[in-house]
GUVODO-743874 format. One line per 10 residues: number of its first residue (from 1); their letters; for each residue x, y, z of C-alpha. Coordinates in Angstrom, 2 decimals, decimal comma. Last residue first. Example, Ala and Ser with C-alpha at 12.3 -4.5 7.8 and 13.67 -1.06 7.14 Angstrom:
// GUVODO-743874
2	SA	13,67:-1,06:7,14; 12,30:-4,50:7,80 .
END
This chain:
// GUVODO-743874
630	AEGGTARILA	41,29:98,38:-66,00; 43,76:96,68:-68,23; 47,50:97,48:-67,91; 49,94:99,45:-70,06; 50,80:102,01:-67,39; 48,35:104,53:-68,98; 45,50:101,89:-68,76; 45,97:101,75:-65,10; 45,99:105,53:-64,90; 42,71:105,67:-66,80 .
620	PVVTEIDGVV	41,25:103,08:-64,42; 42,35:105,19:-61,47; 40,95:108,53:-62,52; 37,33:107,75:-63,36; 36,24:105,47:-60,54; 38,47:107,28:-58,11; 36,77:110,68:-58,76; 38,77:113,69:-59,56; 41,59:116,11:-58,61; 45,01:114,69:-59,60 .
610	GFDAYNFIRA	48,12:115,78:-57,84; 51,85:115,43:-58,38; 54,67:116,28:-56,01; 52,42:115,71:-52,99; 52,67:116,76:-49,27; 50,30:119,71:-49,35; 48,08:117,73:-51,70; 47,34:115,28:-48,84; 45,60:118,03:-46,96; 42,48:117,68:-49,16 .
600	RPDKNVAVVI	41,43:121,13:-50,45; 40,82:119,87:-54,06; 38,49:117,15:-52,78; 38,08:114,47:-55,44; 41,45:112,99:-54,42; 44,40:111,45:-56,15; 47,80:112,22:-54,58; 51,27:111,35:-56,06; 54,30:111,44:-53,71; 57,91:111,06:-54,89 .
590	ESGQMGTIHQ	60,72:110,45:-52,43; 58,67:108,95:-49,52; 59,86:110,13:-46,14; 56,43:111,63:-45,27; 54,81:108,19:-45,30; 54,03:107,17:-41,75; 53,62:110,54:-40,20; 51,47:111,76:-43,05; 48,87:109,18:-41,92; 48,58:110,41:-38,38 .
580	VAGSIGIAVY	48,66:113,96:-39,62; 45,54:113,41:-41,68; 46,10:113,43:-45,46; 42,64:112,97:-46,96; 43,36:109,64:-48,60; 41,23:108,78:-51,58; 44,18:107,52:-53,46; 47,76:108,02:-52,24; 50,57:106,89:-54,55; 54,01:106,71:-52,87 .
570	LRPQVTQGTQ	57,05:106,32:-55,02; 60,65:105,89:-53,92; 59,25:104,18:-50,87; 59,96:105,32:-47,35; 57,43:103,54:-45,14; 56,33:103,80:-41,41; 53,94:101,08:-40,44; 50,58:101,36:-38,50; 49,65:103,39:-35,39; 51,32:106,59:-36,62 .
560	GVQYDHTTFG	50,60:105,87:-40,30; 50,55:103,18:-43,02; 48,18:100,19:-42,60; 48,78:97,11:-44,56; 49,12:94,63:-41,64; 46,03:96,32:-40,10; 43,87:94,42:-42,52; 41,99:95,50:-45,65; 38,87:97,35:-46,80; 37,20:96,83:-43,42 .
550	DEVAMRSAAV	36,11:100,47:-42,99; 38,51:100,59:-39,95; 41,36:99,61:-42,32; 40,47:102,24:-44,84; 40,24:104,72:-42,03; 43,73:103,88:-40,87; 45,15:104,53:-44,34; 46,00:101,61:-46,61; 48,80:99,85:-48,52; 49,39:97,92:-51,71 .
540	KTTGGLLRGL	52,95:96,82:-52,30; 55,40:97,06:-55,29; 58,94:96,17:-56,09; 60,38:98,41:-58,82; 60,87:98,10:-62,61; 59,14:101,39:-63,46; 56,66:100,17:-66,00; 56,08:96,67:-64,54; 55,86:98,06:-60,94; 53,55:100,87:-61,98 .
530	GVALPQLYKE	51,18:98,34:-63,71; 51,20:95,97:-60,83; 50,40:98,68:-58,37; 47,66:100,02:-60,61; 46,14:96,57:-60,90; 46,32:96,03:-57,12; 44,70:99,32:-56,20; 41,65:99,37:-58,40; 39,62:96,15:-57,89; 40,79:95,53:-54,34 .
520	FDSRSRFGHG	39,62:98,80:-53,01; 36,52:98,69:-55,25; 35,59:95,30:-53,70; 36,24:96,57:-50,20; 33,74:99,38:-50,79; 33,23:103,05:-51,53; 36,84:104,10:-51,59; 37,49:107,64:-50,37; 38,32:106,29:-46,90; 41,81:105,48:-48,13 .
510	GAVIIEADRI	43,92:103,62:-50,57; 47,66:103,26:-50,88; 49,87:102,32:-53,85; 53,47:101,71:-52,66; 56,44:101,54:-54,87; 60,01:100,72:-53,69; 58,67:98,24:-51,08; 60,87:97,66:-48,02; 58,45:98,87:-45,38; 55,33:96,99:-46,61 .
500	SVKSAFSEVP	55,92:94,07:-44,24; 52,90:91,78:-44,04; 52,33:90,77:-40,34; 54,02:87,84:-38,78; 55,31:89,58:-35,77; 52,31:91,92:-35,44; 50,71:89,67:-32,90; 46,96:89,74:-32,17; 45,25:89,17:-28,76; 48,24:89,39:-26,34 .
490	VAALGLDEES	47,28:89,39:-22,64; 48,55:92,28:-20,61; 48,40:92,59:-16,73; 49,19:96,15:-15,77; 50,74:97,78:-12,59; 54,06:96,22:-12,24; 56,48:97,78:-9,70; 55,02:95,70:-6,94; 56,33:92,54:-8,71; 59,89:93,67:-7,87 .
480	LEVPVRVVEG	62,63:95,67:-9,53; 66,21:96,55:-8,76; 68,42:96,51:-11,86; 72,26:96,10:-11,80; 73,90:97,60:-14,96; 75,80:95,39:-17,40; 78,14:97,44:-19,41; 79,04:96,27:-22,97; 82,00:98,13:-24,46; 82,63:98,57:-28,15 .
470	TRGTDLPPIK	84,27:96,94:-31,12; 83,53:97,34:-34,87; 84,07:94,28:-37,12; 80,40:93,87:-37,71; 80,25:97,27:-39,38; 76,52:97,90:-40,13; 75,79:100,48:-42,70; 73,58:103,13:-41,13; 69,83:102,71:-41,05; 68,35:105,76:-42,80 .
460	FVGPRVTAMQ	66,86:108,73:-40,93; 63,29:109,96:-40,84; 61,89:106,35:-41,12; 60,68:106,15:-37,50; 59,67:109,50:-35,92; 62,10:110,77:-33,32; 61,39:111,15:-29,70; 63,44:113,79:-27,76; 65,46:114,26:-24,66; 67,99:116,95:-23,67 .
450	CPSDKTMITA	69,44:116,31:-20,16; 69,99:118,14:-16,83; 67,10:120,50:-17,57; 66,68:124,30:-17,31; 66,20:124,66:-21,03; 65,72:122,20:-23,88; 65,33:123,67:-27,41; 62,50:123,56:-29,92; 62,13:124,18:-33,57; 58,44:124,11:-34,61 .
440	MVNGGLAPRT	57,01:123,30:-38,03; 53,27:124,29:-38,69; 50,53:122,77:-40,69; 51,28:119,15:-39,61; 48,14:118,97:-37,42; 49,11:122,01:-35,47; 52,62:120,88:-34,86; 55,52:119,28:-36,91; 58,97:118,73:-35,24; 62,38:120,31:-35,10 .
430	QKLIATLNTS	64,88:119,67:-32,28; 67,95:121,84:-31,96; 70,27:120,04:-29,71; 72,57:122,54:-27,86; 76,18:123,41:-28,96; 76,17:126,81:-27,14; 73,37:128,43:-25,24; 73,09:132,15:-24,49; 69,90:133,37:-22,91; 69,97:136,92:-21,53 .
420	GKAYDGIELR	68,38:138,29:-24,60; 68,66:135,82:-27,41; 71,46:133,54:-28,21; 71,14:129,95:-29,52; 73,89:127,73:-30,91; 73,55:124,64:-33,03; 73,59:120,85:-33,11; 71,01:119,29:-35,44; 67,98:117,05:-35,21; 65,10:116,95:-37,77 .
410	TCDATLGSMC	61,84:115,07:-38,03; 61,10:115,13:-34,27; 57,96:113,33:-33,01; 58,08:114,67:-29,46; 60,37:117,10:-27,69; 61,21:116,34:-24,15; 62,59:118,59:-21,27; 64,23:116,96:-18,24; 63,02:116,55:-14,64; 64,43:113,03:-14,74 .
400	AYAVRPALER	61,01:111,50:-13,74; 59,37:113,74:-16,36; 61,83:112,62:-19,07; 61,51:108,97:-18,21; 57,71:109,16:-18,12; 57,43:111,18:-21,38; 59,78:108,75:-23,08; 57,91:105,53:-22,21; 54,60:106,09:-23,90; 55,78:107,71:-27,11 .
390	GLPSAGFLVV	58,74:105,23:-27,20; 56,37:102,18:-26,96; 53,92:103,38:-29,57; 56,86:104,38:-31,71; 58,47:107,84:-31,72; 61,85:106,22:-31,33; 63,73:107,36:-28,26; 66,68:109,75:-27,93; 68,64:110,89:-24,73; 71,10:113,59:-25,05 .
380	QPKRAGVLAA	73,53:115,07:-22,44; 74,13:111,88:-20,61; 74,26:111,83:-16,87; 75,39:108,39:-15,86; 73,68:107,96:-12,53; 70,48:109,93:-13,16; 70,10:108,52:-16,62; 70,55:104,94:-15,21; 67,87:105,46:-12,61; 65,52:106,83:-15,30 .
370	IAKKHALPDF	66,11:103,70:-17,44; 65,30:101,26:-14,65; 62,29:102,96:-13,25; 60,91:103,85:-16,68; 61,14:100,20:-17,68; 59,13:99,11:-14,68; 56,59:101,88:-14,88; 55,92:101,42:-18,53; 55,42:97,67:-18,50; 56,77:96,18:-21,70 .
360	SGLLPHELVY	57,57:92,54:-21,55; 61,00:90,92:-20,70; 61,87:93,80:-18,29; 60,49:91,76:-15,27; 63,26:89,04:-15,73; 65,95:91,71:-15,32; 68,78:92,98:-17,49; 69,47:96,64:-18,04; 72,36:96,41:-20,56; 74,19:99,66:-21,20 .
350	VTDAGAAILL	75,78:99,46:-24,67; 78,81:101,57:-25,15; 80,52:102,93:-28,33; 77,35:102,56:-30,33; 77,71:102,94:-34,20; 75,44:100,39:-35,89; 77,90:97,51:-35,24; 77,82:98,38:-31,66; 74,04:98,19:-31,68; 74,17:94,81:-33,32 .
340	DPRDGPTDCS	76,82:93,42:-30,94; 74,52:94,49:-28,01; 71,53:92,68:-29,58; 73,30:89,22:-29,70; 71,26:87,91:-26,69; 70,20:90,68:-24,25; 68,01:88,40:-22,09; 65,28:90,05:-19,80; 65,50:93,34:-21,46; 66,33:97,02:-21,14 .
330	LVAGVREGLS	68,95:98,08:-23,73; 70,42:101,53:-23,45; 72,74:102,61:-26,34; 75,67:104,98:-25,85; 77,43:107,24:-28,24; 80,73:109,06:-27,27; 81,39:112,79:-27,50; 83,83:114,69:-29,75; 81,31:117,50:-30,41; 80,87:116,92:-34,05 .
320	DALHRVKGIL	81,21:113,11:-33,40; 78,25:113,20:-31,20; 75,90:114,50:-33,77; 77,08:112,08:-36,55; 76,89:108,99:-34,20; 73,58:110,48:-32,98; 72,08:109,96:-36,57; 73,42:106,42:-37,00; 72,28:105,29:-33,50; 68,89:106,86:-34,29 .
310	ELSVSRIGDG	68,36:104,76:-37,48; 69,29:101,74:-35,52; 66,61:102,49:-32,90; 64,07:103,06:-35,69; 64,81:99,73:-37,11; 63,76:97,78:-34,09; 66,55:95,67:-32,65; 66,97:91,83:-32,91; 65,77:88,65:-31,46; 62,06:89,67:-31,85 .
300	EREAVVWFEG	62,10:93,43:-32,07; 63,74:95,09:-29,22; 63,69:98,87:-28,77; 66,96:100,77:-28,09; 67,02:103,88:-25,83; 69,59:105,94:-27,78; 72,18:107,94:-25,90; 74,62:110,80:-26,65; 77,35:110,93:-24,02; 78,19:113,83:-21,67 .
290	HYSPEKGDLV	78,38:117,58:-21,53; 75,83:120,39:-22,04; 76,25:124,16:-22,61; 79,34:123,59:-24,87; 82,35:125,74:-24,33; 83,50:127,26:-27,59; 86,95:126,20:-29,18; 85,62:126,02:-32,73; 82,55:123,79:-31,95; 82,04:123,06:-35,58 .
280	YEEGADLQAG	78,63:121,68:-36,51; 78,14:119,81:-39,82; 74,70:120,51:-41,28; 71,83:117,98:-41,08; 71,31:114,75:-42,97; 67,61:115,44:-43,53; 65,37:113,04:-45,49; 68,42:110,82:-46,16; 68,86:109,73:-49,84; 68,27:106,12:-50,60 .
270	PAASQYRAAI	67,32:106,22:-54,12; 68,53:109,14:-56,30; 65,52:110,20:-58,36; 66,16:110,52:-62,13; 64,29:107,19:-63,07; 61,38:107,99:-60,67; 61,06:111,61:-61,95; 60,80:110,47:-65,59; 58,44:107,72:-64,85; 56,19:109,90:-62,78 .
260	KGILTAPDSI	56,17:112,59:-65,39; 55,11:109,94:-68,10; 52,44:108,61:-65,70; 51,08:112,06:-65,31; 50,99:112,84:-68,99; 49,17:109,67:-69,77; 46,65:110,34:-66,97; 45,82:113,87:-68,29; 44,58:116,10:-65,46; 47,89:117,13:-63,88 .
250	YEVTKPRDES	48,29:119,24:-60,74; 51,79:120,00:-59,79; 52,14:120,11:-56,00; 54,77:122,36:-54,52; 57,45:120,71:-52,40; 60,09:123,11:-51,02; 59,94:121,60:-47,49; 61,11:123,86:-44,67; 59,45:127,11:-45,75; 56,40:125,29:-47,01 .
240	PSFLRYVQTW	56,18:123,58:-43,57; 55,24:127,00:-42,18; 57,42:128,34:-39,34; 57,79:128,55:-35,57; 61,17:129,14:-34,10; 62,32:129,46:-30,45; 59,88:127,02:-28,78; 61,02:126,46:-25,27; 61,45:123,31:-23,22; 61,72:122,71:-19,43 .
230	SGKLGVRTPD	58,63:124,69:-18,54; 57,88:125,53:-14,91; 58,65:129,18:-15,22; 56,78:129,45:-18,47; 53,55:128,27:-16,89; 53,66:126,16:-13,70; 56,44:124,61:-11,65; 57,92:127,67:-9,88; 54,46:128,77:-8,62; 54,06:125,31:-6,76 .
220	AGVSKADWEH	50,42:124,34:-7,25; 48,07:124,04:-4,33; 44,93:123,54:-6,37; 43,42:126,79:-5,20; 46,76:128,59:-5,82; 46,89:127,76:-9,50; 43,26:128,85:-10,26; 40,01:126,87:-10,13; 36,68:127,63:-11,78; 33,93:125,05:-11,06 .
210	IPAERASRAA	31,31:124,88:-13,76; 27,60:124,93:-12,74; 25,17:123,62:-15,38; 22,86:126,13:-17,09; 24,47:126,03:-20,46; 24,66:122,22:-20,21; 20,88:122,03:-19,78; 20,37:123,88:-23,04; 22,88:121,59:-24,87; 21,18:118,51:-23,39 .
200	AFTRYLPETC	17,77:119,64:-24,65; 19,02:120,48:-28,10; 20,94:117,18:-28,47; 24,73:116,84:-28,83; 26,30:113,86:-30,69; 28,50:111,14:-29,32; 31,59:110,18:-31,37; 31,66:106,68:-32,86; 34,72:104,88:-31,49; 38,25:104,17:-32,50 .
190	ATVTVLVPWR	40,24:107,31:-32,94; 42,95:106,68:-30,19; 42,26:106,75:-26,46; 44,49:107,55:-23,57; 43,82:105,69:-20,34; 44,97:106,81:-16,80; 44,69:104,47:-13,91; 43,56:105,04:-10,20; 43,69:102,36:-9,18; 45,44:99,05:-9,23 .
180	LPRVDEIGES	45,97:95,96:-11,30; 44,66:97,36:-14,49; 43,66:94,69:-17,14; 45,10:95,07:-20,60; 43,99:93,25:-23,70; 46,74:93,53:-26,26; 47,00:94,08:-30,06; 50,56:93,77:-31,49; 54,28:94,00:-30,67; 54,43:97,74:-30,32 .
170	AIRRIVLEPK	51,12:97,99:-28,52; 47,60:98,91:-29,77; 45,07:98,61:-26,96; 42,13:96,76:-25,72; 41,16:97,71:-22,21; 39,59:95,26:-19,74; 37,35:96,34:-16,92; 35,90:93,33:-15,04; 33,01:90,99:-15,60; 31,99:93,01:-17,55 .
160	TELGKAYAIH	33,39:96,42:-18,48; 34,97:95,62:-21,94; 37,01:98,19:-23,72; 38,14:99,47:-27,07; 40,89:101,08:-29,04; 43,30:102,44:-26,28; 46,53:103,71:-27,65; 48,02:104,15:-24,14; 47,32:102,59:-20,82; 48,92:104,57:-17,98 .
150	DIGLEEAIEP	49,75:103,48:-14,47; 49,84:105,82:-11,44; 52,53:107,84:-9,69; 50,48:111,03:-9,84; 53,41:113,03:-11,50; 54,15:110,03:-13,74; 50,45:109,61:-14,72; 50,29:113,27:-15,60; 53,52:112,95:-17,67; 51,90:110,00:-19,44 .
140	PVQATDGDVS	48,83:112,14:-20,22; 50,77:115,21:-21,30; 53,20:113,70:-23,70; 50,94:112,66:-26,73; 52,92:115,25:-28,66; 50,51:116,43:-31,39; 50,61:119,96:-29,98; 47,68:121,67:-31,81; 45,91:118,47:-32,74; 45,71:117,17:-29,20 .
130	QMGSVIIYDR	46,94:113,66:-28,23; 45,64:110,18:-27,25; 42,32:111,60:-26,27; 41,70:111,47:-22,45; 40,42:109,23:-19,71; 41,26:109,14:-16,01; 39,77:106,17:-14,04; 38,64:106,14:-10,46; 39,05:103,87:-7,49; 40,73:106,35:-5,39 .
120	RGDFLEREIR	37,97:107,68:-3,26; 38,99:110,71:-1,15; 35,57:112,47:-1,10; 35,29:112,12:-5,02; 34,59:115,70:-5,44; 36,77:117,16:-2,76; 39,94:115,09:-2,38; 39,94:113,21:-5,64; 39,06:116,45:-7,51; 41,86:118,26:-5,69 .
110	RIAMALSYAT	44,30:115,58:-6,71; 43,08:115,92:-10,25; 43,72:119,64:-10,15; 47,26:119,09:-8,98; 47,78:116,59:-11,92; 46,42:119,14:-14,34; 49,08:121,74:-13,19; 51,95:119,11:-13,34; 50,85:117,93:-16,75; 50,78:121,52:-18,20 .
100	AATDAGAFAN	54,27:122,31:-16,75; 55,62:119,16:-18,36; 53,91:119,72:-21,69; 55,06:123,30:-22,05; 53,39:126,14:-20,22; 53,51:129,64:-21,70; 50,51:130,85:-19,73; 49,67:129,00:-16,52; 50,17:131,86:-14,22; 47,35:133,77:-16,13 .
90	DTLLVAEGPV	44,97:131,34:-14,31; 42,31:128,86:-15,45; 41,55:125,28:-14,47; 37,93:124,83:-15,56; 36,24:121,97:-13,73; 33,00:120,27:-15,06; 30,26:118,01:-13,73; 28,44:115,16:-15,48; 25,99:114,17:-18,21; 27,62:113,25:-21,60 .
80	RSLCDVLVER	27,11:115,05:-24,88; 25,90:118,46:-23,78; 28,13:118,29:-20,88; 31,19:117,98:-23,20; 30,16:120,99:-25,39; 29,66:123,03:-22,16; 33,15:121,99:-21,09; 34,42:123,06:-24,56; 32,88:126,50:-24,08; 34,54:126,92:-20,63 .
70	AMPPGMTLFV	37,82:127,34:-22,66; 36,82:131,03:-22,98; 38,09:131,71:-19,54; 41,70:130,82:-20,60; 43,02:127,20:-20,45; 43,03:124,00:-18,50; 40,24:121,40:-18,93; 38,59:118,88:-16,67; 35,29:117,04:-17,19; 34,08:115,16:-14,17 .
60	TRGDPDSGAL	31,81:111,95:-14,28; 30,57:110,59:-11,02; 29,99:106,85:-10,31; 26,56:105,55:-9,40; 25,74:104,84:-13,08; 28,43:102,01:-13,19; 28,47:100,14:-16,40; 26,78:102,81:-18,34; 29,25:105,42:-16,89; 32,12:103,45:-18,33 .
50	REAFTLAHLD	30,44:103,45:-21,73; 29,91:107,33:-21,41; 33,60:107,73:-20,40; 34,84:105,82:-23,50; 32,53:107,91:-25,70; 33,83:111,03:-24,12; 37,45:109,83:-24,83; 36,48:109,39:-28,45; 35,42:113,14:-28,57; 38,67:113,95:-26,94 .
40	LPNLISDLMG	40,40:112,79:-30,23; 38,84:115,74:-32,09; 40,12:118,42:-29,56; 36,99:120,59:-28,82; 36,97:123,53:-31,17; 38,52:127,05:-31,40; 38,46:129,07:-34,70; 41,79:130,35:-35,93; 42,63:134,09:-36,04; 43,64:134,12:-32,31 .
30	RRLTGKERDW	46,33:131,62:-33,26; 48,44:134,28:-34,99; 51,20:131,98:-36,17; 54,84:132,85:-35,79; 57,97:133,34:-38,04; 58,34:136,95:-36,75; 58,48:138,46:-40,21; 56,08:135,91:-41,81; 53,30:136,50:-39,27; 51,02:133,80:-40,52 .
20	AEEPINSVDP	47,21:134,03:-39,77; 46,80:136,10:-43,06; 47,38:132,85:-45,05; 44,28:131,25:-43,55; 44,70:128,02:-41,58; 42,07:125,47:-42,65; 41,68:122,07:-40,85; 43,76:123,46:-37,88; 40,85:124,38:-35,85; 42,51:125,70:-32,77 .
10	VQKVLVIRDM	42,31:123,67:-29,63; 40,13:123,55:-26,53; 41,27:120,62:-24,45; 39,60:117,62:-22,61; 40,64:115,42:-19,69; 37,81:113,15:-18,60; 37,77:112,12:-14,88; 35,70:109,11:-13,99; 34,32:107,61:-10,80; 33,83:103,84:-10,46 .
END
């Protein structure tokens, strides 16, 4: 089996100097940041190396797109895993969004298949789940959509004998997935030990030939690459400090800190929205888009996943400002009482896509049904939850509908945009974090029939449910067959019975900074109990992904992008560095306290109160300050 590994050169976002910001223009001078191989792509290399070990006769090809200097990441890859390399470089690619990037890379993959693999199609494409500069996770599924192949997301392990089986994180639990056809694309989360370079391999890599291809040589349509082929456009880039007026207050005395936490906790207003948005007034202007506002609803057991209800409440507010209706899309095998729940949350119409093959989640089958409905009904906005399912499904639906997509939004608002010859009225302004959470970007959709976005769970509150509310349920015929399914999934571990930490008012979370499972248990629970007794709130202990992988606790307690999203009144992060994947899951917390021995830890950027010090010293003192025994 041949292998294509997609890699990317990205700016090092671990430390952005102040002088890199152009405050007048609201942009970042990316040239002032060092360039590195995208960290998650290191895990893709390990995947490729394991695949190569099971089939040494197959060829490994590393592919990247970027300026000539991007050849350095290819040399880096070749110094870790033997193979060949292709650099896709052309000024025509400049300004590409995810859709234009996916199209260009897909055209290069087609050429690799023709020329390097001699037309063989039994190959696998591997990439990191996302890149730290964009953090969208959109390019791989859009490549899969362009190529018409299957995509396995959130891969965390694999077995190659007797056949290839990928273990992945899905919305309902951990699954073992077997591809039913080739080629297939796999995106890898942080789950493996990265491979290291050797001096001899690095020297050989410098001498290895690297193919350089441009847009014309891969047969790319000039209207679909670079800025011309982009369906979205960034029109504002700014520092999170401008959007979130949260400045950490460092406190060294435990008693003082506990006193300040108690005072803030008692005065904080529980249940406030993170961002309600400003009211938009159309005032007689003609909107640039027309049609309903839709939410693609996710099922959870017999009900609806909370993020879908959160989005129904938000789009109700957005649609009302333009006098439009709200629709919910439910793809399933049996709808049950779910349409009534969506109407009670604020939907005017529920479109039920009912088919036996939609009972489980197969990206191609659900994409086919939803994209056909979008094409027929033509809504102006379609929103998805930024869950594992939504982040896998939304890029395929958007690409199939030739519509722009913005990932992981934390703010949505209706507004106008006018610059040069571009004049848009009542568009959806979509704001999201980028560059590892160091930058906020506001994005608009252009040259698209529909505006699409994924929204992080927990950004908005679930609206009050009105069970007396009435609405329309429209059953839409769906044409699917077994040929539309490309993956065979076997559940390994269900999340249905996992511990829920979402409703806790106080969460004390631990990370990689703990030295052992015994220390994790010794310090966290007593502090949680002490804070709960002092403040009078319900408490839970939680963990970062690294703490789970270290074996300190189970996935049930994980906060973050591949764990649970929480919005407690108080979140205490101990020994947690503040990776963007973790911030995703807790950024809606009202009060954040960070304890870390590294004064430069990113978690302090999101904290109200901070303590710089060792866990073994700081935490026992905090426990005693709450009136407990350490």
